[in-house]
Backbone as XML, in Angstrom:
<?xml version="1.0"?>
<chain id="A" units="angstrom">
  <residue number="1" name="MET">
    <atom name="N" x="80.788" y="149.877" z="-55.366"/>
    <atom name="CA" x="80.470" y="148.955" z="-56.440"/>
    <atom name="C" x="79.131" y="149.337" z="-57.082"/>
  </residue>
  <residue number="2" name="ARG">
    <atom name="N" x="78.119" y="149.646" z="-56.257"/>
    <atom name="CA" x="76.805" y="150.030" z="-56.781"/>
    <atom name="C" x="76.913" y="151.236" z="-57.702"/>
  </residue>
  <residue number="3" name="ALA">
    <atom name="N" x="77.791" y="152.158" z="-57.346"/>
    <atom name="CA" x="77.954" y="153.359" z="-58.157"/>
    <atom name="C" x="78.520" y="153.019" z="-59.534"/>
  </residue>
  <residue number="4" name="PHE">
    <atom name="N" x="79.477" y="152.106" z="-59.589"/>
    <atom name="CA" x="80.026" y="151.715" z="-60.882"/>
    <atom name="C" x="78.984" y="150.989" z="-61.715"/>
  </residue>
  <residue number="5" name="VAL">
    <atom name="N" x="78.160" y="150.183" z="-61.078"/>
    <atom name="CA" x="77.086" y="149.507" z="-61.790"/>
    <atom name="C" x="76.139" y="150.553" z="-62.383"/>
  </residue>
  <residue number="6" name="SER">
    <atom name="N" x="75.871" y="151.628" z="-61.642"/>
    <atom name="CA" x="75.019" y="152.708" z="-62.142"/>
    <atom name="C" x="75.616" y="153.349" z="-63.390"/>
  </residue>
  <residue number="7" name="ILE">
    <atom name="N" x="76.913" y="153.587" z="-63.368"/>
    <atom name="CA" x="77.576" y="154.176" z="-64.537"/>
    <atom name="C" x="77.447" y="153.240" z="-65.730"/>
  </residue>
  <residue number="8" name="ILE">
    <atom name="N" x="77.743" y="151.979" z="-65.501"/>
    <atom name="CA" x="77.675" y="151.012" z="-66.591"/>
    <atom name="C" x="76.254" y="150.921" z="-67.123"/>
  </residue>
  <residue number="9" name="PHE">
    <atom name="N" x="75.261" y="150.911" z="-66.232"/>
    <atom name="CA" x="73.864" y="150.854" z="-66.649"/>
    <atom name="C" x="73.516" y="152.061" z="-67.498"/>
  </residue>
  <residue number="10" name="LEU">
    <atom name="N" x="73.886" y="153.224" z="-67.023"/>
    <atom name="CA" x="73.586" y="154.454" z="-67.752"/>
    <atom name="C" x="74.234" y="154.439" z="-69.128"/>
  </residue>
  <residue number="11" name="CYS">
    <atom name="N" x="75.442" y="153.978" z="-69.207"/>
    <atom name="CA" x="76.152" y="153.969" z="-70.484"/>
    <atom name="C" x="75.690" y="152.866" z="-71.399"/>
  </residue>
  <residue number="12" name="SER">
    <atom name="N" x="75.291" y="151.758" z="-70.843"/>
    <atom name="CA" x="74.932" y="150.651" z="-71.713"/>
    <atom name="C" x="73.555" y="150.811" z="-72.310"/>
  </residue>
  <residue number="13" name="LEU">
    <atom name="N" x="72.853" y="151.872" z="-71.949"/>
    <atom name="CA" x="71.535" y="152.112" z="-72.516"/>
    <atom name="C" x="71.509" y="153.161" z="-73.619"/>
  </residue>
  <residue number="14" name="SER">
    <atom name="N" x="72.493" y="153.847" z="-73.924"/>
    <atom name="CA" x="72.656" y="155.029" z="-74.785"/>
    <atom name="C" x="71.668" y="155.359" z="-75.953"/>
  </residue>
  <residue number="15" name="THR">
    <atom name="N" x="71.201" y="156.832" z="-76.467"/>
    <atom name="CA" x="70.374" y="157.196" z="-77.709"/>
    <atom name="C" x="70.151" y="158.707" z="-78.002"/>
  </residue>
  <residue number="16" name="ALA">
    <atom name="N" x="70.137" y="159.315" z="-79.272"/>
    <atom name="CA" x="69.824" y="160.704" z="-79.689"/>
    <atom name="C" x="69.871" y="160.834" z="-81.201"/>
  </residue>
  <residue number="17" name="ALA">
    <atom name="N" x="69.133" y="161.791" z="-81.740"/>
    <atom name="CA" x="69.012" y="161.910" z="-83.188"/>
    <atom name="C" x="70.119" y="162.756" z="-83.809"/>
  </residue>
  <residue number="18" name="HIS">
    <atom name="N" x="70.960" y="163.387" z="-82.993"/>
    <atom name="CA" x="72.021" y="164.220" z="-83.551"/>
    <atom name="C" x="73.333" y="163.444" z="-83.644"/>
  </residue>
  <residue number="19" name="ALA">
    <atom name="N" x="74.277" y="163.994" z="-84.400"/>
    <atom name="CA" x="75.580" y="163.349" z="-84.556"/>
    <atom name="C" x="76.281" y="163.291" z="-83.204"/>
  </residue>
  <residue number="20" name="LEU">
    <atom name="N" x="76.880" y="162.164" z="-82.923"/>
    <atom name="CA" x="77.527" y="161.966" z="-81.637"/>
    <atom name="C" x="79.033" y="162.181" z="-81.759"/>
  </residue>
  <residue number="21" name="VAL">
    <atom name="N" x="79.623" y="162.726" z="-80.693"/>
    <atom name="CA" x="81.083" y="162.833" z="-80.649"/>
    <atom name="C" x="81.637" y="161.409" z="-80.624"/>
  </residue>
  <residue number="22" name="PRO">
    <atom name="N" x="82.899" y="161.213" z="-81.018"/>
    <atom name="CA" x="83.434" y="159.853" z="-81.128"/>
    <atom name="C" x="83.245" y="158.963" z="-79.895"/>
  </residue>
  <residue number="23" name="ASP">
    <atom name="N" x="83.534" y="159.467" z="-78.696"/>
    <atom name="CA" x="83.368" y="158.628" z="-77.501"/>
    <atom name="C" x="81.898" y="158.273" z="-77.262"/>
  </residue>
  <residue number="24" name="ALA">
    <atom name="N" x="80.999" y="159.203" z="-77.538"/>
    <atom name="CA" x="79.565" y="158.906" z="-77.388"/>
    <atom name="C" x="79.140" y="157.883" z="-78.432"/>
  </residue>
  <residue number="25" name="GLN">
    <atom name="N" x="79.683" y="157.983" z="-79.634"/>
    <atom name="CA" x="79.359" y="157.004" z="-80.668"/>
    <atom name="C" x="79.848" y="155.623" z="-80.252"/>
  </residue>
  <residue number="26" name="THR">
    <atom name="N" x="80.995" y="155.573" z="-79.587"/>
    <atom name="CA" x="81.508" y="154.304" z="-79.074"/>
    <atom name="C" x="80.527" y="153.705" z="-78.070"/>
  </residue>
  <residue number="27" name="LEU">
    <atom name="N" x="79.995" y="154.550" z="-77.182"/>
    <atom name="CA" x="78.995" y="154.070" z="-76.213"/>
    <atom name="C" x="77.765" y="153.530" z="-76.937"/>
  </residue>
  <residue number="28" name="ALA">
    <atom name="N" x="77.295" y="154.268" z="-77.917"/>
    <atom name="CA" x="76.109" y="153.843" z="-78.665"/>
    <atom name="C" x="76.379" y="152.528" z="-79.406"/>
  </residue>
  <residue number="29" name="ASP">
    <atom name="N" x="77.538" y="152.427" z="-80.027"/>
    <atom name="CA" x="77.880" y="151.204" z="-80.765"/>
    <atom name="C" x="77.948" y="149.990" z="-79.844"/>
  </residue>
  <residue number="30" name="THR">
    <atom name="N" x="78.510" y="150.171" z="-78.661"/>
    <atom name="CA" x="78.587" y="149.083" z="-77.686"/>
    <atom name="C" x="77.194" y="148.652" z="-77.272"/>
  </residue>
  <residue number="31" name="CYS">
    <atom name="N" x="76.338" y="149.615" z="-77.043"/>
    <atom name="CA" x="74.956" y="149.354" z="-76.653"/>
    <atom name="C" x="74.229" y="148.560" z="-77.744"/>
  </residue>
  <residue number="32" name="VAL">
    <atom name="N" x="74.360" y="148.989" z="-78.987"/>
    <atom name="CA" x="73.709" y="148.305" z="-80.111"/>
    <atom name="C" x="74.257" y="146.884" z="-80.242"/>
  </residue>
  <residue number="33" name="ALA">
    <atom name="N" x="75.556" y="146.729" z="-80.055"/>
    <atom name="CA" x="76.184" y="145.405" z="-80.151"/>
    <atom name="C" x="75.633" y="144.449" z="-79.090"/>
  </residue>
  <residue number="34" name="GLU">
    <atom name="N" x="75.119" y="145.011" z="-78.004"/>
    <atom name="CA" x="74.540" y="144.192" z="-76.942"/>
    <atom name="C" x="73.060" y="143.905" z="-77.183"/>
  </residue>
  <residue number="35" name="GLY">
    <atom name="N" x="72.554" y="144.353" z="-78.335"/>
    <atom name="CA" x="71.187" y="144.011" z="-78.705"/>
    <atom name="C" x="70.126" y="145.045" z="-78.381"/>
  </residue>
  <residue number="36" name="GLU">
    <atom name="N" x="70.522" y="146.214" z="-77.922"/>
    <atom name="CA" x="69.555" y="147.268" z="-77.616"/>
    <atom name="C" x="69.184" y="148.009" z="-78.901"/>
  </residue>
  <residue number="37" name="PRO">
    <atom name="N" x="67.991" y="148.616" z="-78.951"/>
    <atom name="CA" x="67.580" y="149.375" z="-80.148"/>
    <atom name="C" x="68.506" y="150.569" z="-80.403"/>
  </residue>
  <residue number="38" name="GLU">
    <atom name="N" x="68.812" y="150.799" z="-81.676"/>
    <atom name="CA" x="69.734" y="151.873" z="-82.043"/>
    <atom name="C" x="69.257" y="153.247" z="-81.559"/>
  </residue>
  <residue number="39" name="ALA">
    <atom name="N" x="67.956" y="153.528" z="-81.690"/>
    <atom name="CA" x="67.440" y="154.842" z="-81.262"/>
    <atom name="C" x="67.646" y="155.050" z="-79.766"/>
  </residue>
  <residue number="40" name="LEU">
    <atom name="N" x="67.397" y="154.019" z="-78.984"/>
    <atom name="CA" x="67.583" y="154.126" z="-77.537"/>
    <atom name="C" x="69.061" y="154.321" z="-77.208"/>
  </residue>
  <residue number="41" name="CYS">
    <atom name="N" x="69.917" y="153.565" z="-77.868"/>
    <atom name="CA" x="71.356" y="153.667" z="-77.631"/>
    <atom name="C" x="71.889" y="155.052" z="-77.992"/>
  </residue>
  <residue number="42" name="SER">
    <atom name="N" x="71.450" y="155.578" z="-79.120"/>
    <atom name="CA" x="71.899" y="156.915" z="-79.542"/>
    <atom name="C" x="71.410" y="157.994" z="-78.591"/>
  </residue>
  <residue number="43" name="CYS">
    <atom name="N" x="70.180" y="157.863" z="-78.107"/>
    <atom name="CA" x="69.637" y="158.854" z="-77.175"/>
    <atom name="C" x="70.426" y="158.869" z="-75.868"/>
  </residue>
  <residue number="44" name="TYR">
    <atom name="N" x="70.642" y="157.705" z="-75.299"/>
    <atom name="CA" x="71.395" y="157.645" z="-74.044"/>
    <atom name="C" x="72.833" y="158.114" z="-74.235"/>
  </residue>
  <residue number="45" name="ALA">
    <atom name="N" x="73.467" y="157.749" z="-75.336"/>
    <atom name="CA" x="74.846" y="158.196" z="-75.592"/>
    <atom name="C" x="74.887" y="159.718" z="-75.723"/>
  </residue>
  <residue number="46" name="GLY">
    <atom name="N" x="73.900" y="160.279" z="-76.425"/>
    <atom name="CA" x="73.816" y="161.737" z="-76.545"/>
    <atom name="C" x="73.588" y="162.400" z="-75.200"/>
  </residue>
  <residue number="47" name="PHE">
    <atom name="N" x="72.728" y="161.809" z="-74.381"/>
    <atom name="CA" x="72.474" y="162.341" z="-73.042"/>
    <atom name="C" x="73.752" y="162.321" z="-72.215"/>
  </residue>
  <residue number="48" name="VAL">
    <atom name="N" x="74.456" y="161.211" z="-72.271"/>
    <atom name="CA" x="75.711" y="161.092" z="-71.516"/>
    <atom name="C" x="76.696" y="162.155" z="-71.997"/>
  </residue>
  <residue number="49" name="ALA">
    <atom name="N" x="76.834" y="162.313" z="-73.315"/>
    <atom name="CA" x="77.763" y="163.309" z="-73.868"/>
    <atom name="C" x="77.375" y="164.728" z="-73.451"/>
  </residue>
  <residue number="50" name="ASP">
    <atom name="N" x="76.075" y="165.008" z="-73.409"/>
    <atom name="CA" x="75.602" y="166.341" z="-73.024"/>
    <atom name="C" x="75.801" y="166.640" z="-71.541"/>
  </residue>
  <residue number="51" name="ASN">
    <atom name="N" x="75.932" y="165.591" z="-70.735"/>
    <atom name="CA" x="75.975" y="165.778" z="-69.287"/>
    <atom name="C" x="77.289" y="165.360" z="-68.647"/>
  </residue>
  <residue number="52" name="THR">
    <atom name="N" x="78.317" y="165.185" z="-69.452"/>
    <atom name="CA" x="79.643" y="164.867" z="-68.931"/>
    <atom name="C" x="80.681" y="165.710" z="-69.654"/>
  </residue>
  <residue number="53" name="ASN">
    <atom name="N" x="81.832" y="165.818" z="-69.020"/>
    <atom name="CA" x="82.931" y="166.490" z="-69.722"/>
    <atom name="C" x="83.716" y="165.432" z="-70.504"/>
  </residue>
  <residue number="54" name="ALA">
    <atom name="N" x="84.656" y="165.855" z="-71.310"/>
    <atom name="CA" x="85.395" y="164.941" z="-72.184"/>
    <atom name="C" x="86.131" y="163.862" z="-71.391"/>
  </residue>
  <residue number="55" name="ARG">
    <atom name="N" x="86.679" y="164.226" z="-70.261"/>
    <atom name="CA" x="87.417" y="163.258" z="-69.421"/>
    <atom name="C" x="86.472" y="162.189" z="-68.880"/>
  </residue>
  <residue number="56" name="GLU">
    <atom name="N" x="85.301" y="162.616" z="-68.408"/>
    <atom name="CA" x="84.314" y="161.665" z="-67.892"/>
    <atom name="C" x="83.806" y="160.753" z="-69.010"/>
  </residue>
  <residue number="57" name="LEU">
    <atom name="N" x="83.521" y="161.329" z="-70.152"/>
    <atom name="CA" x="83.014" y="160.549" z="-71.275"/>
    <atom name="C" x="84.037" y="159.504" z="-71.715"/>
  </residue>
  <residue number="58" name="SER">
    <atom name="N" x="85.285" y="159.889" z="-71.765"/>
    <atom name="CA" x="86.348" y="158.955" z="-72.122"/>
    <atom name="C" x="86.431" y="157.816" z="-71.099"/>
  </residue>
  <residue number="59" name="ALA">
    <atom name="N" x="86.293" y="158.151" z="-69.841"/>
    <atom name="CA" x="86.329" y="157.127" z="-68.786"/>
    <atom name="C" x="85.148" y="156.174" z="-68.926"/>
  </residue>
  <residue number="60" name="LEU">
    <atom name="N" x="84.010" y="156.692" z="-69.300"/>
    <atom name="CA" x="82.829" y="155.842" z="-69.448"/>
    <atom name="C" x="82.992" y="154.846" z="-70.585"/>
  </residue>
  <residue number="61" name="THR">
    <atom name="N" x="83.725" y="155.217" z="-71.619"/>
    <atom name="CA" x="83.960" y="154.262" z="-72.700"/>
    <atom name="C" x="84.801" y="153.087" z="-72.203"/>
  </residue>
  <residue number="62" name="VAL">
    <atom name="N" x="85.664" y="153.338" z="-71.229"/>
    <atom name="CA" x="86.449" y="152.252" z="-70.639"/>
    <atom name="C" x="85.512" y="151.283" z="-69.917"/>
  </residue>
  <residue number="63" name="LEU">
    <atom name="N" x="84.569" y="151.837" z="-69.173"/>
    <atom name="CA" x="83.659" y="150.985" z="-68.399"/>
    <atom name="C" x="82.753" y="150.140" z="-69.276"/>
  </residue>
  <residue number="64" name="THR">
    <atom name="N" x="82.454" y="150.602" z="-70.461"/>
    <atom name="CA" x="81.571" y="149.831" z="-71.345"/>
    <atom name="C" x="82.347" y="148.968" z="-72.332"/>
  </residue>
  <residue number="65" name="ASP">
    <atom name="N" x="83.657" y="149.080" z="-72.342"/>
    <atom name="CA" x="84.482" y="148.266" z="-73.227"/>
    <atom name="C" x="84.332" y="146.794" z="-72.827"/>
  </residue>
  <residue number="66" name="PRO">
    <atom name="N" x="83.975" y="145.941" z="-73.775"/>
    <atom name="CA" x="83.777" y="144.520" z="-73.451"/>
    <atom name="C" x="84.959" y="143.859" z="-72.740"/>
  </residue>
  <residue number="67" name="LYS">
    <atom name="N" x="86.182" y="144.311" z="-73.018"/>
    <atom name="CA" x="87.322" y="143.668" z="-72.359"/>
    <atom name="C" x="87.406" y="143.998" z="-70.866"/>
  </residue>
  <residue number="68" name="HIS">
    <atom name="N" x="86.657" y="144.998" z="-70.406"/>
    <atom name="CA" x="86.662" y="145.352" z="-68.981"/>
    <atom name="C" x="85.340" y="145.029" z="-68.289"/>
  </residue>
  <residue number="69" name="ARG">
    <atom name="N" x="84.338" y="144.671" z="-69.038"/>
    <atom name="CA" x="82.997" y="144.483" z="-68.494"/>
    <atom name="C" x="82.891" y="143.441" z="-67.394"/>
  </residue>
  <residue number="70" name="ASN">
    <atom name="N" x="83.643" y="142.360" z="-67.498"/>
    <atom name="CA" x="83.529" y="141.287" z="-66.514"/>
    <atom name="C" x="84.556" y="141.377" z="-65.396"/>
  </residue>
  <residue number="71" name="SER">
    <atom name="N" x="85.342" y="142.431" z="-65.402"/>
    <atom name="CA" x="86.376" y="142.565" z="-64.383"/>
    <atom name="C" x="86.472" y="144.018" z="-63.917"/>
  </residue>
  <residue number="72" name="MET">
    <atom name="N" x="85.940" y="144.264" z="-62.740"/>
    <atom name="CA" x="86.036" y="145.610" z="-62.179"/>
    <atom name="C" x="87.500" y="145.975" z="-61.960"/>
  </residue>
  <residue number="73" name="GLU">
    <atom name="N" x="88.315" y="144.988" z="-61.625"/>
    <atom name="CA" x="89.743" y="145.237" z="-61.421"/>
    <atom name="C" x="90.398" y="145.730" z="-62.713"/>
  </residue>
  <residue number="74" name="SER">
    <atom name="N" x="90.065" y="145.084" z="-63.819"/>
    <atom name="CA" x="90.596" y="145.491" z="-65.118"/>
    <atom name="C" x="90.145" y="146.906" z="-65.467"/>
  </residue>
  <residue number="75" name="ALA">
    <atom name="N" x="88.868" y="147.201" z="-65.236"/>
    <atom name="CA" x="88.339" y="148.545" z="-65.522"/>
    <atom name="C" x="89.029" y="149.590" z="-64.655"/>
  </residue>
  <residue number="76" name="LEU">
    <atom name="N" x="89.193" y="149.299" z="-63.389"/>
    <atom name="CA" x="89.845" y="150.261" z="-62.489"/>
    <atom name="C" x="91.298" y="150.499" z="-62.888"/>
  </residue>
  <residue number="77" name="LYS">
    <atom name="N" x="91.984" y="149.450" z="-63.298"/>
    <atom name="CA" x="93.372" y="149.616" z="-63.763"/>
    <atom name="C" x="93.409" y="150.508" z="-65.004"/>
  </residue>
  <residue number="78" name="ALA">
    <atom name="N" x="92.494" y="150.279" z="-65.933"/>
    <atom name="CA" x="92.453" y="151.086" z="-67.159"/>
    <atom name="C" x="92.124" y="152.541" z="-66.844"/>
  </residue>
  <residue number="79" name="LEU">
    <atom name="N" x="91.200" y="152.756" z="-65.910"/>
    <atom name="CA" x="90.827" y="154.126" z="-65.534"/>
    <atom name="C" x="91.971" y="154.837" z="-64.819"/>
  </residue>
  <residue number="80" name="THR">
    <atom name="N" x="92.669" y="154.115" z="-63.949"/>
    <atom name="CA" x="93.810" y="154.731" z="-63.256"/>
    <atom name="C" x="94.922" y="155.022" z="-64.248"/>
  </residue>
  <residue number="81" name="ALA">
    <atom name="N" x="95.084" y="154.167" z="-65.251"/>
    <atom name="CA" x="96.085" y="154.411" z="-66.280"/>
    <atom name="C" x="95.755" y="155.672" z="-67.074"/>
  </residue>
  <residue number="82" name="LYS">
    <atom name="N" x="94.471" y="156.005" z="-67.156"/>
    <atom name="CA" x="94.051" y="157.255" z="-67.821"/>
    <atom name="C" x="94.256" y="158.463" z="-66.915"/>
  </residue>
  <residue number="83" name="GLY">
    <atom name="N" x="94.673" y="158.209" z="-65.660"/>
    <atom name="CA" x="94.964" y="159.302" z="-64.736"/>
    <atom name="C" x="93.819" y="159.685" z="-63.811"/>
  </residue>
  <residue number="84" name="LEU">
    <atom name="N" x="92.751" y="158.894" z="-63.798"/>
    <atom name="CA" x="91.640" y="159.215" z="-62.900"/>
    <atom name="C" x="91.954" y="158.768" z="-61.476"/>
  </residue>
  <residue number="85" name="THR">
    <atom name="N" x="91.568" y="159.584" z="-60.533"/>
    <atom name="CA" x="91.777" y="159.271" z="-59.119"/>
    <atom name="C" x="90.534" y="158.595" z="-58.561"/>
  </residue>
  <residue number="86" name="PRO">
    <atom name="N" x="90.670" y="157.903" z="-57.433"/>
    <atom name="CA" x="89.486" y="157.306" z="-56.807"/>
    <atom name="C" x="88.404" y="158.351" z="-56.515"/>
  </residue>
  <residue number="87" name="GLY">
    <atom name="N" x="88.806" y="159.540" z="-56.131"/>
    <atom name="CA" x="87.835" y="160.607" z="-55.870"/>
    <atom name="C" x="87.059" y="160.996" z="-57.119"/>
  </residue>
  <residue number="88" name="GLU">
    <atom name="N" x="87.747" y="161.086" z="-58.249"/>
    <atom name="CA" x="87.079" y="161.398" z="-59.508"/>
    <atom name="C" x="86.119" y="160.283" z="-59.914"/>
  </residue>
  <residue number="89" name="LEU">
    <atom name="N" x="86.546" y="159.060" z="-59.722"/>
    <atom name="CA" x="85.686" y="157.928" z="-60.061"/>
    <atom name="C" x="84.426" y="157.923" z="-59.196"/>
  </residue>
  <residue number="90" name="PHE">
    <atom name="N" x="84.595" y="158.207" z="-57.926"/>
    <atom name="CA" x="83.441" y="158.263" z="-57.022"/>
    <atom name="C" x="82.501" y="159.394" z="-57.440"/>
  </residue>
  <residue number="91" name="ALA">
    <atom name="N" x="83.049" y="160.564" z="-57.748"/>
    <atom name="CA" x="82.221" y="161.700" z="-58.179"/>
    <atom name="C" x="81.468" y="161.367" z="-59.462"/>
  </residue>
  <residue number="92" name="MET">
    <atom name="N" x="82.117" y="160.683" z="-60.393"/>
    <atom name="CA" x="81.450" y="160.275" z="-61.630"/>
    <atom name="C" x="80.302" y="159.313" z="-61.340"/>
  </residue>
  <residue number="93" name="ALA">
    <atom name="N" x="80.539" y="158.390" z="-60.440"/>
    <atom name="CA" x="79.505" y="157.418" z="-60.096"/>
    <atom name="C" x="78.297" y="158.113" z="-59.474"/>
  </residue>
  <residue number="94" name="MET">
    <atom name="N" x="78.541" y="159.073" z="-58.609"/>
    <atom name="CA" x="77.440" y="159.815" z="-57.973"/>
    <atom name="C" x="76.684" y="160.644" z="-59.009"/>
  </residue>
  <residue number="95" name="LYS">
    <atom name="N" x="77.407" y="161.230" z="-59.942"/>
    <atom name="CA" x="76.792" y="162.030" z="-61.005"/>
    <atom name="C" x="75.900" y="161.137" z="-61.876"/>
  </residue>
  <residue number="96" name="ALA">
    <atom name="N" x="76.416" y="159.972" z="-62.253"/>
    <atom name="CA" x="75.638" y="159.044" z="-63.083"/>
    <atom name="C" x="74.377" y="158.602" z="-62.352"/>
  </residue>
  <residue number="97" name="ASP">
    <atom name="N" x="74.513" y="158.313" z="-61.090"/>
    <atom name="CA" x="73.367" y="157.882" z="-60.297"/>
    <atom name="C" x="72.308" y="158.990" z="-60.241"/>
  </residue>
  <residue number="98" name="ALA">
    <atom name="N" x="72.757" y="160.221" z="-60.067"/>
    <atom name="CA" x="71.832" y="161.358" z="-59.982"/>
    <atom name="C" x="71.139" y="161.644" z="-61.308"/>
  </residue>
  <residue number="99" name="LEU">
    <atom name="N" x="71.765" y="161.305" z="-62.418"/>
    <atom name="CA" x="71.209" y="161.612" z="-63.740"/>
    <atom name="C" x="70.345" y="160.502" z="-64.332"/>
  </residue>
  <residue number="100" name="GLN">
    <atom name="N" x="70.289" y="159.345" z="-63.693"/>
    <atom name="CA" x="69.567" y="158.216" z="-64.269"/>
    <atom name="C" x="68.111" y="158.518" z="-64.582"/>
  </residue>
  <residue number="101" name="ASP">
    <atom name="N" x="67.383" y="159.143" z="-63.661"/>
    <atom name="CA" x="65.968" y="159.436" z="-63.899"/>
    <atom name="C" x="65.776" y="160.396" z="-65.059"/>
  </residue>
  <residue number="102" name="LYS">
    <atom name="N" x="66.646" y="161.407" z="-65.158"/>
    <atom name="CA" x="66.552" y="162.362" z="-66.265"/>
    <atom name="C" x="66.842" y="161.673" z="-67.602"/>
  </residue>
  <residue number="103" name="ALA">
    <atom name="N" x="67.822" y="160.790" z="-67.612"/>
    <atom name="CA" x="68.154" y="160.063" z="-68.846"/>
    <atom name="C" x="66.984" y="159.187" z="-69.270"/>
  </residue>
  <residue number="104" name="LYS">
    <atom name="N" x="66.386" y="158.519" z="-68.309"/>
    <atom name="CA" x="65.241" y="157.651" z="-68.595"/>
    <atom name="C" x="64.075" y="158.463" z="-69.157"/>
  </residue>
  <residue number="105" name="ALA">
    <atom name="N" x="63.797" y="159.613" z="-68.538"/>
    <atom name="CA" x="62.690" y="160.456" z="-68.982"/>
    <atom name="C" x="62.929" y="160.977" z="-70.396"/>
  </residue>
  <residue number="106" name="ARG">
    <atom name="N" x="64.166" y="161.283" z="-70.720"/>
    <atom name="CA" x="64.482" y="161.800" z="-72.052"/>
    <atom name="C" x="64.474" y="160.706" z="-73.113"/>
  </residue>
  <residue number="107" name="CYS">
    <atom name="N" x="64.966" y="159.537" z="-72.786"/>
    <atom name="CA" x="65.220" y="158.529" z="-73.821"/>
    <atom name="C" x="64.184" y="157.437" z="-73.939"/>
  </residue>
  <residue number="108" name="GLU">
    <atom name="N" x="63.527" y="157.074" z="-72.890"/>
    <atom name="CA" x="62.580" y="155.980" z="-73.024"/>
    <atom name="C" x="61.364" y="156.341" z="-73.876"/>
  </residue>
  <residue number="109" name="PRO">
    <atom name="N" x="60.881" y="157.595" z="-73.845"/>
    <atom name="CA" x="59.793" y="157.927" z="-74.787"/>
    <atom name="C" x="60.241" y="157.807" z="-76.239"/>
  </residue>
  <residue number="110" name="VAL">
    <atom name="N" x="61.518" y="158.069" z="-76.523"/>
    <atom name="CA" x="62.075" y="157.933" z="-77.864"/>
    <atom name="C" x="62.013" y="156.464" z="-78.295"/>
  </residue>
  <residue number="111" name="ALA">
    <atom name="N" x="62.341" y="155.575" z="-77.379"/>
    <atom name="CA" x="62.355" y="154.143" z="-77.692"/>
    <atom name="C" x="60.951" y="153.599" z="-77.920"/>
  </residue>
  <residue number="112" name="ALA">
    <atom name="N" x="59.955" y="154.222" z="-77.304"/>
    <atom name="CA" x="58.578" y="153.752" z="-77.430"/>
    <atom name="C" x="57.950" y="154.149" z="-78.772"/>
  </residue>
  <residue number="113" name="GLN">
    <atom name="N" x="58.552" y="155.102" z="-79.470"/>
    <atom name="CA" x="57.982" y="155.588" z="-80.740"/>
    <atom name="C" x="58.160" y="154.611" z="-81.863"/>
  </residue>
</chain>
């Protein structure tokens, strides 16, 4: 559970100055809709896109989708429907946890400007 919270935390903070791929833009838009600054959201979304593959990025959009946010069961069903295995989900959670400090170092100075 802690690992999934880490993924959601990492994704819900998203930010970067370059054009984002569609799934990363979805992460950034969700973040902005939750009241976070656009620059911070874009930076984190860009960081996530740069450090995940397309399958992982697509899965992360499921986790940040408002219809799954309050139900881990709903999110897990949606992720399994996308074909992700429990092992893949665990690996993604560990990857997100390991990247949190790097994401913070890259994006929080952007938000302070």
